[in-house]
Steps between C-alpha positions, in 0.01 A plus 500: 500500500784741581654437156166557328460826692843617386416408140176697522691800630741475208213487253348815644831681453513417129448818292148515363358258759181638655310403811161551328509154345393257627237616745280189491535124438629375165352202315739254336323279246645151451357323192529151648331307778627506860759244600727500195852633466400837357248554777752403768765743374240774452377467858850526646578803286164666568543464875844661495413758236214615720739551790732709286224714354309540825175361357373142468546330162208259470518198268199440279508165318320507165590163352375329186543482123880476514521827691274692262228573756743666737675687219172650381409604855836670546490667158154645571579615853505871570858624433527699822804331652300264719496193275807290424522187285729227636525267204718272290610450143183300444276808479759741362676284239375144457133583451589730211647199321221257592188697416394670179343779703498599866255723693801701620827623348804437722690786339226760458305437822788482750803696606791280620596584858765255621654168406486256791677180401462144378359166602758244385333190358610144550422178317396235751394138458300262713744281700380186320631631166827309443717806443744626762621796293391708204713306250329176599157658468577635154616155388192338650259739327669448164502121532139461613281733291148558631558322831565799724299815573547848639251729673451876473254762621589823321666623187853535635511139619333370185750688284793380710384138479424508129827675421688235701324215318543662158873566545539148632326349199279286724129412511348578839136543598421844646224513761334836578382593849305789644741580781848439633354309794321248277810453288725432796249264662511284189880525468548391862249218445681385186209560265731714286870436447651847526426867516676834472417699810617813678717449805235647728294187440775254417755556777287377793403189304860433401617538860233252606618257228155505341644609165853475357640824352729444200570839340415868493367669187670840513823604335694466825486278804282609789668610821223311677593168333860550390563130436228475236625549141320719251334345197758687293772309684309181422532575128187700415654807340343834585245360745411790730149515647420648841203676654555866585311757702459877492286786628290710263238771546211620283609746233454855626609422856669809650877502472547549875319170561696317230835639613423456869401137452808433287735647762334300776519175301869558431561551871307188595659272243850589617421437869680175601229381741229538238714340228549200730129479568421501128765235440307270732221520241737415217507858369807690383475881516630682193404860578471758226323827431204562272717565195675165544168322548359667189793391283479148638126483435541585132789256460301223672200560275717445193670196652172334598355548154791291372470241779126452459530469123791254520321285760179515293292598801138591431218597737133416457 
């Protein structure tokens, strides 16, 4: 608390910072259901952001339709500085590649506020699958086409799984689910062979020996699982898929609210105690300002158009 108080004092000394905002609670819309990784990170950040700003930051979950319901709610919110959008690449990049049209425009309807960080993803198998490492799994999938299956519950995990199978040159059944919980229940039960999951969900199961992690899907190894190789190291050139998170606000939000939130997020995401707490959820902070988030959003939109097309992913 003393550190947070000092950080707040520093923020108030920044030129241009004003005490007028905020003078009432702030709503932070999360476009996914409670209990998932995004929701968990958002709640930790909202709690601490509220302390820094001197007003509560209240999470409002608006899940459904691959994040679209929450995105529309945030886009249509009054741009008065009292609505934030804690979201992921799903709403801001992936949906633009999946759908012919969206009821919101991630570039026109939002102003990027702050980059938060990434959820590293890991490929994990049920313990009964006879593969002790990623090389053995890749050989197994190639040798036994159509025998094994993977589960997924949203676009990022579907794309990661399909890209893995396509680059491998294997035939694997993909099984869609409505939620991460349902997917992991079936993976733990052995009803599906493997899944690509974020560490928030996968780490506790791996530690309990209910799933066996074999690799991470990003371009570099995760500090949380440093012994796991990347899929690039396993021979899949260029494989780099992770889930990322950022804060946006409705277009037209006053600059003092955008800048004040960005400064506070930067302070929080460089606080060792908070970084450690987020790491327990399998989240790696990669703080950045609104300009950095904006550039990343555009780059991710282009990258996901290529990924979705190459993996031949279609939505009903």
